[in-house]
Residue frames relative to the residue before (quaternion, step in Angstrom):
aa qw qx qy qz dx dy dz
M 1.0000 0.0000 0.0000 0.0000 0.00 0.00 0.00
A 0.3495 -0.7278 0.5640 0.1734 3.45 -1.08 0.94
L 0.0092 -0.8238 0.5627 -0.0685 3.59 -0.89 0.82
N 0.2189 -0.7272 0.6241 0.1834 3.55 -0.98 0.76
L 0.0738 -0.8017 0.5925 -0.0271 3.55 -0.92 0.93
R 0.1360 -0.7822 0.6025 0.0817 3.59 -0.80 1.11
L 0.1797 -0.7809 0.5965 0.0456 3.56 -0.83 1.23
G 0.5041 -0.6091 0.5071 0.3431 3.45 -1.26 0.44
P 0.7167 -0.4705 0.2927 0.4235 3.56 -1.11 0.33
E 0.6836 0.4939 -0.2865 0.4546 3.53 0.86 -1.05
A 0.6519 0.4877 -0.3057 0.4936 3.64 0.95 -0.89
E 0.6434 0.4879 -0.3521 0.4732 3.68 0.93 -0.74
A 0.6514 0.4904 -0.3315 0.4747 3.70 0.82 -0.66
A 0.6885 0.4761 -0.2948 0.4608 3.48 0.77 -0.78
L 0.6407 0.5016 -0.3188 0.4861 3.60 0.99 -0.70
R 0.6318 0.5405 -0.2952 0.4705 3.55 1.04 -0.86
A 0.6804 0.4708 -0.2663 0.4945 3.62 0.88 -0.93
E 0.6350 0.5199 -0.3341 0.4635 3.59 0.94 -0.79
A 0.6709 0.5031 -0.3010 0.4541 3.55 0.89 -0.87
E 0.6789 0.4668 -0.2825 0.4913 3.46 1.00 -0.84
R 0.6372 0.5152 -0.3376 0.4632 3.68 0.96 -0.54
T 0.8052 0.3499 -0.1575 0.4522 3.50 0.87 -0.90
G 0.4532 -0.7177 0.4282 0.3101 3.48 1.36 -0.20
R 0.5831 0.5454 -0.4059 0.4448 3.53 1.24 0.18
S 0.5580 -0.5953 0.4452 0.3688 3.56 -1.20 0.48
Q 0.6508 -0.5054 0.4245 0.3752 3.52 -1.46 0.53
Q 0.6789 0.5071 -0.3120 0.4297 3.54 0.92 -0.89
E 0.6694 0.4888 -0.3220 0.4575 3.50 0.99 -0.70
L 0.5927 0.5467 -0.3488 0.4777 3.60 1.13 -0.59
L 0.6884 0.4886 -0.2799 0.4572 3.58 0.88 -0.94
R 0.6288 0.5038 -0.3263 0.4943 3.63 1.11 -0.69
A 0.6406 0.4950 -0.3434 0.4762 3.62 0.91 -0.71
A 0.6674 0.5026 -0.3101 0.4538 3.63 0.88 -0.85
V 0.6416 0.5268 -0.3213 0.4557 3.58 0.94 -0.67
D 0.6554 0.5381 -0.2625 0.4603 3.41 1.07 -1.09
Q 0.6558 0.4783 -0.3021 0.4998 3.60 1.02 -0.89
F 0.6768 0.5097 -0.3272 0.4184 3.63 0.80 -0.84
L 0.6923 0.4381 -0.2459 0.5181 3.55 1.11 -0.88
G 0.4118 -0.7360 0.4558 0.2845 3.67 1.16 -0.25
I 0.4608 0.6556 -0.4347 0.4109 3.47 1.16 0.73
G 0.7115 0.3778 -0.3314 0.4912 3.59 -1.18 0.49
D 0.6658 -0.4503 0.3777 0.4597 3.53 -1.25 -0.41
A 0.1663 -0.8272 0.5290 0.0904 3.67 0.11 1.23
R 0.6592 0.5047 -0.3326 0.4473 3.58 1.14 -0.50
A 0.5231 0.6236 -0.4375 0.3822 3.66 1.14 -0.07
P 0.4151 -0.7130 0.4887 0.2838 3.57 -0.70 0.96
Q 0.4067 -0.7065 0.5372 0.2163 3.61 -1.04 0.89
H 0.7889 0.1515 -0.0954 0.5879 3.62 1.08 -0.49
E 0.6079 -0.5693 0.3964 0.3863 3.63 -1.11 0.36
W 0.6717 0.4718 -0.3197 0.4733 3.65 1.11 -0.30
D 0.4061 0.7670 -0.4354 0.2391 3.62 1.10 -0.23
H 0.6435 0.5106 -0.3196 0.4722 3.57 1.16 -0.75
L 0.5979 0.5665 -0.3709 0.4290 3.51 1.11 -0.54
I 0.6276 0.5266 -0.2869 0.4964 3.61 1.15 -0.93
T 0.7119 0.4475 -0.2818 0.4621 3.64 0.70 -0.92
S 0.6850 0.4539 -0.3289 0.4654 3.63 1.03 -0.54
G 0.5328 -0.6520 0.3978 0.3643 3.59 1.27 -0.11
K 0.4922 0.6746 -0.4409 0.3289 3.64 1.18 0.08
V 0.7537 0.2139 -0.0922 0.6146 3.52 1.27 -0.64
L 0.3794 -0.6880 0.5680 0.2452 3.56 -0.90 0.87
P 0.4862 -0.6494 0.4957 0.3101 3.49 -1.19 0.69
P 0.6313 -0.5440 0.3607 0.4188 3.62 -1.15 0.45
R 0.4396 -0.7081 0.4952 0.2452 3.58 -1.13 0.80
G 0.7990 0.0945 -0.0150 0.5937 3.59 1.16 -0.47
V 0.6747 -0.5079 0.3575 0.3987 3.46 -1.32 0.13
Y 0.6282 -0.5483 0.3630 0.4159 3.63 -1.12 0.49
R 0.0735 -0.7757 0.6266 0.0144 3.52 -1.05 0.79
K 0.3868 -0.6971 0.5310 0.2871 3.59 -0.79 0.80
V 0.3402 -0.7570 0.5324 0.1663 3.58 -0.79 0.87
V 0.1598 -0.7702 0.6118 0.0828 3.55 -0.81 1.00
P 0.3871 -0.7169 0.5045 0.2857 3.67 -0.62 0.95
T 0.2813 -0.7707 0.5580 0.1246 3.52 -1.03 0.94
K 0.7417 0.3063 -0.1757 0.5703 3.51 1.29 -0.29
T 0.0909 -0.7729 0.6195 0.1033 3.61 -1.08 0.46
L 0.3926 -0.7003 0.5442 0.2436 3.53 -1.17 0.61
P 0.5625 -0.5749 0.4417 0.3976 3.57 -1.10 0.44
P 0.6541 -0.5398 0.3603 0.3885 3.56 -1.17 0.52
G 0.7789 0.2724 -0.2398 0.5114 3.63 -0.85 0.96
Q 0.6756 0.4344 -0.3311 0.4952 3.68 1.15 -0.12
H 0.1971 -0.7694 0.6044 0.0624 3.53 -1.03 1.01
S 0.6460 -0.5381 0.3971 0.3680 3.50 -1.33 0.33
S 0.5709 0.5697 -0.3624 0.4670 3.53 1.19 -0.40
D 0.5784 0.5816 -0.3677 0.4382 3.55 1.04 -0.54
L 0.6913 0.4939 -0.2809 0.4463 3.48 1.03 -0.95
L 0.6859 0.5034 -0.2838 0.4423 3.54 1.13 -0.57
D 0.6818 0.4616 -0.2699 0.4992 3.58 1.28 -0.43
R 0.3256 0.7623 -0.5104 0.2287 3.57 0.94 0.60
D 0.4442 -0.7042 0.4758 0.2835 3.60 -1.08 0.64
D 0.6754 0.5251 -0.3117 0.4135 3.61 1.18 -0.32
R 0.3908 0.6972 -0.4947 0.3413 3.52 1.29 0.47
F 0.5009 -0.6183 0.5081 0.3296 3.57 -1.28 0.34
């Protein structure tokens, strides 16, 4: 069945990011989401290799949709974050 679907800007960005992150098509992700919502197909099959960690309670599920992080601070050239952690004046 062919279907036109209008998504809000936040859902569109999240879908695009998830498709890019996983290498799956947006269409494939939407089909899997609809199947899972309707309880059809093999709902027990993990969608990602880490799903078993979430279901076992070892890892908490994400609290929100994926957001690309934009750095707000930059270090001077030649300085690394590990340099900041190895300071002698830490408690």
